[in-house]
N, CA, C and O atoms as a Tripos MOL2 file, in Angstrom:
@<TRIPOS>MOLECULE
protein
  256   255    64     0     0
PROTEIN
NO_CHARGES

@<TRIPOS>ATOM
      1 N         155.1780  186.7570   76.0800 N.3       1 MET1
      2 CA        154.5860  188.0070   76.3500 C.3       1 MET1
      3 C         153.0680  187.8690   75.1460 C.2       1 MET1
      4 O         153.1490  187.1640   74.1410 O.2       1 MET1
      5 N         151.4950  188.8420   75.5740 N.am      2 GLU2
      6 CA        150.6230  189.0970   75.1320 C.3       2 GLU2
      7 C         150.8050  189.5310   74.0670 C.2       2 GLU2
      8 O         151.3630  190.6280   74.0780 O.2       2 GLU2
      9 N         150.5350  189.0750   72.9810 N.am      3 PHE3
     10 CA        150.1290  190.2510   72.1090 C.3       3 PHE3
     11 C         148.8630  190.7380   71.9970 C.2       3 PHE3
     12 O         148.0550  189.8520   72.2740 O.2       3 PHE3
     13 N         148.2320  192.0010   71.6430 N.am      4 ASP4
     14 CA        147.3810  192.1440   71.5040 C.3       4 ASP4
     15 C         146.8340  193.5430   69.6380 C.2       4 ASP4
     16 O         147.4470  193.9230   68.6410 O.2       4 ASP4
     17 N         145.7420  193.7060   70.0790 N.am      5 LEU5
     18 CA        145.4570  194.1620   68.3800 C.3       5 LEU5
     19 C         146.9300  195.2880   68.5980 C.2       5 LEU5
     20 O         148.1330  195.0760   68.4470 O.2       5 LEU5
     21 N         146.1290  196.5550   69.0260 N.am      6 PRO6
     22 CA        147.0830  197.0770   69.1920 C.3       6 PRO6
     23 C         148.8650  197.2370   69.2790 C.2       6 PRO6
     24 O         149.4570  198.2190   68.8290 O.2       6 PRO6
     25 N         149.5260  196.0980   69.9290 N.am      7 ARG7
     26 CA        150.9520  196.0290   70.2900 C.3       7 ARG7
     27 C         151.1430  194.9320   68.4460 C.2       7 ARG7
     28 O         151.8850  195.1020   67.4790 O.2       7 ARG7
     29 N         150.0290  193.8620   68.7570 N.am      8 ALA8
     30 CA        151.2440  193.3110   67.0660 C.3       8 ALA8
     31 C         150.7550  194.4350   65.7570 C.2       8 ALA8
     32 O         151.1060  193.9690   64.6730 O.2       8 ALA8
     33 N         150.0860  195.6930   65.6300 N.am      9 ALA9
     34 CA        150.1120  196.1350   64.7230 C.3       9 ALA9
     35 C         150.9790  197.2840   64.9540 C.2       9 ALA9
     36 O         151.4830  197.7840   63.9480 O.2       9 ALA9
     37 N         151.1980  197.7020   65.8770 N.am     10 ALA10
     38 CA        152.5640  198.4690   66.1660 C.3      10 ALA10
     39 C         154.0850  197.8420   65.7190 C.2      10 ALA10
     40 O         155.0280  198.3250   65.0930 O.2      10 ALA10
     41 N         153.8800  196.7150   66.2660 N.am     11 ILE11
     42 CA        154.9050  195.5810   65.8060 C.3      11 ILE11
     43 C         155.5120  195.7790   64.2780 C.2      11 ILE11
     44 O         156.6520  196.0180   63.8820 O.2      11 ILE11
     45 N         153.7870  195.5010   63.3380 N.am     12 LEU12
     46 CA        154.3720  195.7200   61.7770 C.3      12 LEU12
     47 C         154.6020  196.7150   61.3200 C.2      12 LEU12
     48 O         155.1390  196.6800   60.2120 O.2      12 LEU12
     49 N         154.3580  197.8620   61.8440 N.am     13 VAL13
     50 CA        154.5110  199.1200   61.1940 C.3      13 VAL13
     51 C         156.0590  199.1120   61.6020 C.2      13 VAL13
     52 O         156.8150  199.6620   60.8000 O.2      13 VAL13
     53 N         156.6670  198.5010   62.8600 N.am     14 LEU14
     54 CA        158.2310  199.0210   63.3170 C.3      14 LEU14
     55 C         158.9190  198.2180   62.0950 C.2      14 LEU14
     56 O         159.7540  198.6280   61.2890 O.2      14 LEU14
     57 N         158.3680  197.0620   62.1970 N.am     15 ILE15
     58 CA        159.3380  195.9550   60.4780 C.3      15 ILE15
     59 C         158.9300  196.7600   59.3320 C.2      15 ILE15
     60 O         159.7810  196.8250   58.4460 O.2      15 ILE15
     61 N         158.1270  197.2240   59.1830 N.am     16 VAL16
     62 CA        157.5720  197.7640   57.8910 C.3      16 VAL16
     63 C         159.2970  199.4230   57.9700 C.2      16 VAL16
     64 O         160.4060  199.6880   57.5060 O.2      16 VAL16
     65 N         158.4060  199.8500   58.7540 N.am     17 ALA17
     66 CA        159.1640  200.9970   59.1020 C.3      17 ALA17
     67 C         161.0080  200.9610   59.1990 C.2      17 ALA17
     68 O         161.8890  201.8200   59.2230 O.2      17 ALA17
     69 N         160.9570  199.3660   59.2370 N.am     18 ILE18
     70 CA        162.9310  199.6980   59.1790 C.3      18 ILE18
     71 C         163.3420  198.8320   57.7630 C.2      18 ILE18
     72 O         164.4240  198.9290   57.1850 O.2      18 ILE18
     73 N         162.1960  197.9570   57.3520 N.am     19 GLY19
     74 CA        162.0230  198.4590   56.5180 C.3      19 GLY19
     75 C         162.9060  198.6550   55.0740 C.2      19 GLY19
     76 O         163.8140  198.1510   54.4140 O.2      19 GLY19
     77 N         161.6590  200.0980   55.1050 N.am     20 ALA20
     78 CA        161.8430  200.5960   54.4990 C.3      20 ALA20
     79 C         162.8890  201.5120   54.6280 C.2      20 ALA20
     80 O         163.5380  201.7120   53.6010 O.2      20 ALA20
     81 N         163.1910  202.0780   55.5720 N.am     21 GLY21
     82 CA        164.0330  202.6630   55.9770 C.3      21 GLY21
     83 C         165.5890  202.2180   55.5430 C.2      21 GLY21
     84 O         166.6090  202.9040   55.6120 O.2      21 GLY21
     85 N         165.4380  200.8960   55.0920 N.am     22 GLY22
     86 CA        166.8730  200.4610   55.0400 C.3      22 GLY22
     87 C         166.7320  200.5520   53.3490 C.2      22 GLY22
     88 O         167.7070  200.9290   52.6980 O.2      22 GLY22
     89 N         165.8670  200.3010   52.8930 N.am     23 LEU23
     90 CA        165.4520  200.3060   51.5510 C.3      23 LEU23
     91 C         165.5680  201.6520   50.8210 C.2      23 LEU23
     92 O         165.3080  201.7110   49.6200 O.2      23 LEU23
     93 N         166.0600  203.0350   51.7070 N.am     24 ILE24
     94 CA        165.8360  204.2740   51.5980 C.3      24 ILE24
     95 C         167.6060  204.4820   51.5190 C.2      24 ILE24
     96 O         168.4880  204.6610   50.6790 O.2      24 ILE24
     97 N         167.4800  204.3650   52.6180 N.am     25 GLY25
     98 CA        169.2130  204.7630   53.0550 C.3      25 GLY25
     99 C         170.0540  203.4680   52.2770 C.2      25 GLY25
    100 O         171.1850  203.2440   52.7100 O.2      25 GLY25
    101 N         169.7020  202.8710   51.4930 N.am     26 ALA26
    102 CA        171.3060  202.1780   50.7310 C.3      26 ALA26
    103 C         170.5860  203.2600   49.2800 C.2      26 ALA26
    104 O         171.0590  204.0960   48.5100 O.2      26 ALA26
    105 N         170.1910  203.0790   49.3470 N.am     27 GLY27
    106 CA        169.2230  203.8800   47.8390 C.3      27 GLY27
    107 C         169.6710  202.6880   46.3470 C.2      27 GLY27
    108 O         170.3400  202.7140   45.3130 O.2      27 GLY27
    109 N         168.5580  201.5040   47.3170 N.am     28 MET28
    110 CA        168.0370  200.7020   46.2750 C.3      28 MET28
    111 C         166.6860  200.9820   45.2200 C.2      28 MET28
    112 O         166.1140  200.0220   44.7030 O.2      28 MET28
    113 N         166.2880  202.2620   44.9880 N.am     29 MET29
    114 CA        165.3540  202.9130   43.9190 C.3      29 MET29
    115 C         164.6710  203.9260   44.4180 C.2      29 MET29
    116 O         164.3780  203.8720   45.6120 O.2      29 MET29
    117 N         164.3910  204.7100   43.8750 N.am     30 PRO30
    118 CA        163.7650  206.0020   43.7850 C.3      30 PRO30
    119 C         163.1180  206.1440   45.1640 C.2      30 PRO30
    120 O         162.1050  205.5580   45.5470 O.2      30 PRO30
    121 N         163.7940  206.9340   45.7830 N.am     31 LEU31
    122 CA        162.6930  207.7240   47.2410 C.3      31 LEU31
    123 C         160.7970  207.5000   46.5930 C.2      31 LEU31
    124 O         160.1610  206.7980   47.3790 O.2      31 LEU31
    125 N         160.0530  207.9330   45.5010 N.am     32 GLN32
    126 CA        158.7420  208.2970   45.4710 C.3      32 GLN32
    127 C         158.8020  206.7920   44.6640 C.2      32 GLN32
    128 O         157.9920  206.7550   43.7380 O.2      32 GLN32
    129 N         159.5300  205.6570   44.8200 N.am     33 THR33
    130 CA        158.8010  204.2800   44.3020 C.3      33 THR33
    131 C         158.8770  203.3140   45.2560 C.2      33 THR33
    132 O         158.2200  202.2750   45.3300 O.2      33 THR33
    133 N         159.9200  203.8250   46.1480 N.am     34 THR34
    134 CA        159.6510  202.8530   48.0570 C.3      34 THR34
    135 C         158.2030  203.1940   48.8570 C.2      34 THR34
    136 O         157.4280  202.5310   49.5460 O.2      34 THR34
    137 N         158.2600  204.5120   48.4170 N.am     35 LEU35
    138 CA        157.5060  204.9220   49.6430 C.3      35 LEU35
    139 C         155.3410  204.8140   48.7680 C.2      35 LEU35
    140 O         154.2030  204.7500   49.2340 O.2      35 LEU35
    141 N         155.9310  204.8550   47.4950 N.am     36 MET36
    142 CA        154.1520  204.9120   46.8240 C.3      36 MET36
    143 C         153.3910  203.5300   46.3830 C.2      36 MET36
    144 O         152.2350  203.1230   46.2750 O.2      36 MET36
    145 N         155.2770  202.8530   46.1150 N.am     37 MET37
    146 CA        154.7620  201.0820   45.6280 C.3      37 MET37
    147 C         154.9320  199.9310   46.6570 C.2      37 MET37
    148 O         154.0430  199.1090   46.8800 O.2      37 MET37
    149 N         156.3020  199.9400   47.3440 N.am     38 VAL38
    150 CA        157.2370  199.0100   48.5010 C.3      38 VAL38
    151 C         156.4920  199.1870   49.1610 C.2      38 VAL38
    152 O         155.4850  198.5260   48.9070 O.2      38 VAL38
    153 N         156.3910  200.0530   50.3240 N.am     39 VAL39
    154 CA        155.7770  199.9530   51.1860 C.3      39 VAL39
    155 C         154.4830  199.7940   52.1670 C.2      39 VAL39
    156 O         154.3070  199.7160   53.3820 O.2      39 VAL39
    157 N         153.6260  199.7880   50.9270 N.am     40 PRO40
    158 CA        151.4980  199.2070   50.8070 C.3      40 PRO40
    159 C         151.5440  198.3240   50.0820 C.2      40 PRO40
    160 O         150.5270  197.6870   49.8050 O.2      40 PRO40
    161 N         153.1810  197.9300   49.3800 N.am     41 SER41
    162 CA        152.8000  196.7090   49.2170 C.3      41 SER41
    163 C         152.7230  195.4260   50.3090 C.2      41 SER41
    164 O         152.0330  194.4070   50.3320 O.2      41 SER41
    165 N         154.1110  196.1450   51.5020 N.am     42 MET42
    166 CA        154.7850  195.4760   52.8870 C.3      42 MET42
    167 C         153.4120  195.6510   53.7350 C.2      42 MET42
    168 O         153.2180  194.9220   54.7080 O.2      42 MET42
    169 N         152.4950  196.5990   53.3600 N.am     43 LEU43
    170 CA        151.9060  196.3740   54.8030 C.3      43 LEU43
    171 C         150.9460  195.5160   54.6390 C.2      43 LEU43
    172 O         150.9220  194.5600   55.4130 O.2      43 LEU43
    173 N         149.9050  195.6290   53.5930 N.am     44 VAL44
    174 CA        149.0890  194.4640   52.5090 C.3      44 VAL44
    175 C         149.2010  193.0130   53.2500 C.2      44 VAL44
    176 O         148.3010  192.3440   53.7550 O.2      44 VAL44
    177 N         150.9590  192.6770   53.1250 N.am     45 PHE45
    178 CA        151.6660  191.0590   52.9940 C.3      45 PHE45
    179 C         151.7320  191.2620   54.5400 C.2      45 PHE45
    180 O         151.2500  190.3120   55.1580 O.2      45 PHE45
    181 N         152.1360  192.1100   55.1810 N.am     46 GLY46
    182 CA        152.0110  192.0250   56.4100 C.3      46 GLY46
    183 C         150.5380  191.7170   56.8510 C.2      46 GLY46
    184 O         150.3210  190.8170   57.6620 O.2      46 GLY46
    185 N         149.3700  192.5870   56.2260 N.am     47 ALA47
    186 CA        148.2580  192.2700   57.4400 C.3      47 ALA47
    187 C         147.7300  190.7850   57.0030 C.2      47 ALA47
    188 O         147.3900  190.0150   57.9020 O.2      47 ALA47
    189 N         147.6590  190.3900   55.7010 N.am     48 VAL48
    190 CA        147.7850  188.8620   55.4310 C.3      48 VAL48
    191 C         147.7570  188.2260   55.8840 C.2      48 VAL48
    192 O         146.7870  187.4880   56.0590 O.2      48 VAL48
    193 N         149.5700  188.0930   56.6610 N.am     49 ALA49
    194 CA        149.7760  187.2690   57.4560 C.3      49 ALA49
    195 C         149.5620  187.0130   58.6320 C.2      49 ALA49
    196 O         149.4790  186.0370   59.3770 O.2      49 ALA49
    197 N         149.4690  188.3580   58.6580 N.am     50 PHE50
    198 CA        149.1350  188.3880   60.3630 C.3      50 PHE50
    199 C         147.6770  187.8380   60.3770 C.2      50 PHE50
    200 O         147.3990  187.0370   61.2700 O.2      50 PHE50
    201 N         146.6370  188.2180   59.3980 N.am     51 ALA51
    202 CA        145.1670  187.5990   59.5120 C.3      51 ALA51
    203 C         145.7580  185.8350   59.1260 C.2      51 ALA51
    204 O         144.9960  184.9630   59.5420 O.2      51 ALA51
    205 N         146.6660  185.4840   58.5940 N.am     52 ILE52
    206 CA        146.0550  183.9860   58.2030 C.3      52 ILE52
    207 C         146.5040  183.7360   59.3370 C.2      52 ILE52
    208 O         145.4880  183.4100   59.9510 O.2      52 ILE52
    209 N         147.5310  183.6520   60.1840 N.am     53 GLY53
    210 CA        148.8780  183.2410   61.5290 C.3      53 GLY53
    211 C         147.6880  183.2410   62.4340 C.2      53 GLY53
    212 O         147.8260  182.3390   63.2610 O.2      53 GLY53
    213 N         145.9760  184.2530   62.6890 N.am     54 VAL54
    214 CA        145.4350  184.7200   63.6090 C.3      54 VAL54
    215 C         144.7280  183.3670   63.2620 C.2      54 VAL54
    216 O         144.9230  182.4660   64.0780 O.2      54 VAL54
    217 N         143.9220  183.0750   62.1590 N.am     55 LYS55
    218 CA        143.4470  181.8200   62.1220 C.3      55 LYS55
    219 C         143.8580  180.9810   62.2260 C.2      55 LYS55
    220 O         142.9360  180.1700   62.3020 O.2      55 LYS55
    221 N         145.0380  180.3460   62.3200 N.am     56 HIS56
    222 CA        145.7930  179.6200   62.1010 C.3      56 HIS56
    223 C         146.1240  178.8520   63.9130 C.2      56 HIS56
    224 O         146.1060  177.7090   64.3700 O.2      56 HIS56
    225 N         146.3370  179.9230   64.3480 N.am     57 GLY57
    226 CA        146.6190  180.2600   65.9090 C.3      57 GLY57
    227 C         144.9400  179.8710   66.3680 C.2      57 GLY57
    228 O         144.9040  178.9970   67.2330 O.2      57 GLY57
    229 N         143.5620  180.3890   65.9190 N.am     58 GLU58
    230 CA        142.4150  179.5540   66.6200 C.3      58 GLU58
    231 C         142.3320  178.2210   66.2490 C.2      58 GLU58
    232 O         142.0040  177.2070   66.8660 O.2      58 GLU58
    233 N         142.8560  178.5230   64.6190 N.am     59 PHE59
    234 CA        142.3950  176.7000   65.0330 C.3      59 PHE59
    235 C         142.8540  175.3560   65.6140 C.2      59 PHE59
    236 O         142.2000  174.3330   65.8150 O.2      59 PHE59
    237 N         144.5070  175.6990   65.8920 N.am     60 ARG60
    238 CA        144.8050  174.8260   66.0970 C.3      60 ARG60
    239 C         144.6160  174.8230   67.8640 C.2      60 ARG60
    240 O         145.1260  173.8410   68.4010 O.2      60 ARG60
    241 N         143.8170  176.0000   68.9620 N.am     61 SER61
    242 CA        144.0610  175.7620   69.7940 C.3      61 SER61
    243 C         142.3810  175.5570   69.5680 C.2      61 SER61
    244 O         141.9040  176.3220   70.4060 O.2      61 SER61
    245 N         141.4360  175.0100   68.9680 N.am     62 THR62
    246 CA        140.4120  174.8970   69.3290 C.3      62 THR62
    247 C         140.1630  173.3580   68.8190 C.2      62 THR62
    248 O         139.1020  172.7760   69.0420 O.2      62 THR62
    249 N         141.5400  172.6130   67.9280 N.am     63 HIS63
    250 CA        141.7110  171.4500   67.6390 C.3      63 HIS63
    251 C         143.4630  171.2520   68.5440 C.2      63 HIS63
    252 O         144.6780  171.4220   68.4430 O.2      63 HIS63
    253 N         142.5860  170.8760   69.2210 N.am     64 ALA64
    254 CA        144.6330  170.2570   69.8420 C.3      64 ALA64
    255 C         143.3650  169.6530   70.6600 C.2      64 ALA64
    256 O         143.5490  168.8750   71.5960 O.2      64 ALA64
@<TRIPOS>BOND
     1     1     2 1
     2     2     3 1
     3     3     4 2
     4     3     5 am
     5     5     6 1
     6     6     7 1
     7     7     8 2
     8     7     9 am
     9     9    10 1
    10    10    11 1
    11    11    12 2
    12    11    13 am
    13    13    14 1
    14    14    15 1
    15    15    16 2
    16    15    17 am
    17    17    18 1
    18    18    19 1
    19    19    20 2
    20    19    21 am
    21    21    22 1
    22    22    23 1
    23    23    24 2
    24    23    25 am
    25    25    26 1
    26    26    27 1
    27    27    28 2
    28    27    29 am
    29    29    30 1
    30    30    31 1
    31    31    32 2
    32    31    33 am
    33    33    34 1
    34    34    35 1
    35    35    36 2
    36    35    37 am
    37    37    38 1
    38    38    39 1
    39    39    40 2
    40    39    41 am
    41    41    42 1
    42    42    43 1
    43    43    44 2
    44    43    45 am
    45    45    46 1
    46    46    47 1
    47    47    48 2
    48    47    49 am
    49    49    50 1
    50    50    51 1
    51    51    52 2
    52    51    53 am
    53    53    54 1
    54    54    55 1
    55    55    56 2
    56    55    57 am
    57    57    58 1
    58    58    59 1
    59    59    60 2
    60    59    61 am
    61    61    62 1
    62    62    63 1
    63    63    64 2
    64    63    65 am
    65    65    66 1
    66    66    67 1
    67    67    68 2
    68    67    69 am
    69    69    70 1
    70    70    71 1
    71    71    72 2
    72    71    73 am
    73    73    74 1
    74    74    75 1
    75    75    76 2
    76    75    77 am
    77    77    78 1
    78    78    79 1
    79    79    80 2
    80    79    81 am
    81    81    82 1
    82    82    83 1
    83    83    84 2
    84    83    85 am
    85    85    86 1
    86    86    87 1
    87    87    88 2
    88    87    89 am
    89    89    90 1
    90    90    91 1
    91    91    92 2
    92    91    93 am
    93    93    94 1
    94    94    95 1
    95    95    96 2
    96    95    97 am
    97    97    98 1
    98    98    99 1
    99    99   100 2
   100    99   101 am
   101   101   102 1
   102   102   103 1
   103   103   104 2
   104   103   105 am
   105   105   106 1
   106   106   107 1
   107   107   108 2
   108   107   109 am
   109   109   110 1
   110   110   111 1
   111   111   112 2
   112   111   113 am
   113   113   114 1
   114   114   115 1
   115   115   116 2
   116   115   117 am
   117   117   118 1
   118   118   119 1
   119   119   120 2
   120   119   121 am
   121   121   122 1
   122   122   123 1
   123   123   124 2
   124   123   125 am
   125   125   126 1
   126   126   127 1
   127   127   128 2
   128   127   129 am
   129   129   130 1
   130   130   131 1
   131   131   132 2
   132   131   133 am
   133   133   134 1
   134   134   135 1
   135   135   136 2
   136   135   137 am
   137   137   138 1
   138   138   139 1
   139   139   140 2
   140   139   141 am
   141   141   142 1
   142   142   143 1
   143   143   144 2
   144   143   145 am
   145   145   146 1
   146   146   147 1
   147   147   148 2
   148   147   149 am
   149   149   150 1
   150   150   151 1
   151   151   152 2
   152   151   153 am
   153   153   154 1
   154   154   155 1
   155   155   156 2
   156   155   157 am
   157   157   158 1
   158   158   159 1
   159   159   160 2
   160   159   161 am
   161   161   162 1
   162   162   163 1
   163   163   164 2
   164   163   165 am
   165   165   166 1
   166   166   167 1
   167   167   168 2
   168   167   169 am
   169   169   170 1
   170   170   171 1
   171   171   172 2
   172   171   173 am
   173   173   174 1
   174   174   175 1
   175   175   176 2
   176   175   177 am
   177   177   178 1
   178   178   179 1
   179   179   180 2
   180   179   181 am
   181   181   182 1
   182   182   183 1
   183   183   184 2
   184   183   185 am
   185   185   186 1
   186   186   187 1
   187   187   188 2
   188   187   189 am
   189   189   190 1
   190   190   191 1
   191   191   192 2
   192   191   193 am
   193   193   194 1
   194   194   195 1
   195   195   196 2
   196   195   197 am
   197   197   198 1
   198   198   199 1
   199   199   200 2
   200   199   201 am
   201   201   202 1
   202   202   203 1
   203   203   204 2
   204   203   205 am
   205   205   206 1
   206   206   207 1
   207   207   208 2
   208   207   209 am
   209   209   210 1
   210   210   211 1
   211   211   212 2
   212   211   213 am
   213   213   214 1
   214   214   215 1
   215   215   216 2
   216   215   217 am
   217   217   218 1
   218   218   219 1
   219   219   220 2
   220   219   221 am
   221   221   222 1
   222   222   223 1
   223   223   224 2
   224   223   225 am
   225   225   226 1
   226   226   227 1
   227   227   228 2
   228   227   229 am
   229   229   230 1
   230   230   231 1
   231   231   232 2
   232   231   233 am
   233   233   234 1
   234   234   235 1
   235   235   236 2
   236   235   237 am
   237   237   238 1
   238   238   239 1
   239   239   240 2
   240   239   241 am
   241   241   242 1
   242   242   243 1
   243   243   244 2
   244   243   245 am
   245   245   246 1
   246   246   247 1
   247   247   248 2
   248   247   249 am
   249   249   250 1
   250   250   251 1
   251   251   252 2
   252   251   253 am
   253   253   254 1
   254   254   255 1
   255   255   256 2
@<TRIPOS>SUBSTRUCTURE
     1 MET1         2 RESIDUE 1 A MET
     2 GLU2         6 RESIDUE 1 A GLU
     3 PHE3        10 RESIDUE 1 A PHE
     4 ASP4        14 RESIDUE 1 A ASP
     5 LEU5        18 RESIDUE 1 A LEU
     6 PRO6        22 RESIDUE 1 A PRO
     7 ARG7        26 RESIDUE 1 A ARG
     8 ALA8        30 RESIDUE 1 A ALA
     9 ALA9        34 RESIDUE 1 A ALA
    10 ALA10       38 RESIDUE 1 A ALA
    11 ILE11       42 RESIDUE 1 A ILE
    12 LEU12       46 RESIDUE 1 A LEU
    13 VAL13       50 RESIDUE 1 A VAL
    14 LEU14       54 RESIDUE 1 A LEU
    15 ILE15       58 RESIDUE 1 A ILE
    16 VAL16       62 RESIDUE 1 A VAL
    17 ALA17       66 RESIDUE 1 A ALA
    18 ILE18       70 RESIDUE 1 A ILE
    19 GLY19       74 RESIDUE 1 A GLY
    20 ALA20       78 RESIDUE 1 A ALA
    21 GLY21       82 RESIDUE 1 A GLY
    22 GLY22       86 RESIDUE 1 A GLY
    23 LEU23       90 RESIDUE 1 A LEU
    24 ILE24       94 RESIDUE 1 A ILE
    25 GLY25       98 RESIDUE 1 A GLY
    26 ALA26      102 RESIDUE 1 A ALA
    27 GLY27      106 RESIDUE 1 A GLY
    28 MET28      110 RESIDUE 1 A MET
    29 MET29      114 RESIDUE 1 A MET
    30 PRO30      118 RESIDUE 1 A PRO
    31 LEU31      122 RESIDUE 1 A LEU
    32 GLN32      126 RESIDUE 1 A GLN
    33 THR33      130 RESIDUE 1 A THR
    34 THR34      134 RESIDUE 1 A THR
    35 LEU35      138 RESIDUE 1 A LEU
    36 MET36      142 RESIDUE 1 A MET
    37 MET37      146 RESIDUE 1 A MET
    38 VAL38      150 RESIDUE 1 A VAL
    39 VAL39      154 RESIDUE 1 A VAL
    40 PRO40      158 RESIDUE 1 A PRO
    41 SER41      162 RESIDUE 1 A SER
    42 MET42      166 RESIDUE 1 A MET
    43 LEU43      170 RESIDUE 1 A LEU
    44 VAL44      174 RESIDUE 1 A VAL
    45 PHE45      178 RESIDUE 1 A PHE
    46 GLY46      182 RESIDUE 1 A GLY
    47 ALA47      186 RESIDUE 1 A ALA
    48 VAL48      190 RESIDUE 1 A VAL
    49 ALA49      194 RESIDUE 1 A ALA
    50 PHE50      198 RESIDUE 1 A PHE
    51 ALA51      202 RESIDUE 1 A ALA
    52 ILE52      206 RESIDUE 1 A ILE
    53 GLY53      210 RESIDUE 1 A GLY
    54 VAL54      214 RESIDUE 1 A VAL
    55 LYS55      218 RESIDUE 1 A LYS
    56 HIS56      222 RESIDUE 1 A HIS
    57 GLY57      226 RESIDUE 1 A GLY
    58 GLU58      230 RESIDUE 1 A GLU
    59 PHE59      234 RESIDUE 1 A PHE
    60 ARG60      238 RESIDUE 1 A ARG
    61 SER61      242 RESIDUE 1 A SER
    62 THR62      246 RESIDUE 1 A THR
    63 HIS63      250 RESIDUE 1 A HIS
    64 ALA64      254 RESIDUE 1 A ALA
C-alpha cells in the first residue's frame, strides 16, 4: 500500500479522533480541556513525528 499525503493525513486525523473519542468517552477530563488542549497537542505531535519519519525515510532511501 502506497501512502500519499492525503491518505497519511487522513490516517493521522483518524488516530487522533479515536484517541480523543476514548478520552471523552472515559470521562478522564472535562470536554473543554480535551478539545482545547489535548487534541491540538496530539495533532502537532503527530505532524512532527510524521515529518521526522518522512525525512528519515528519505535519508535511508538515498544512503542505502
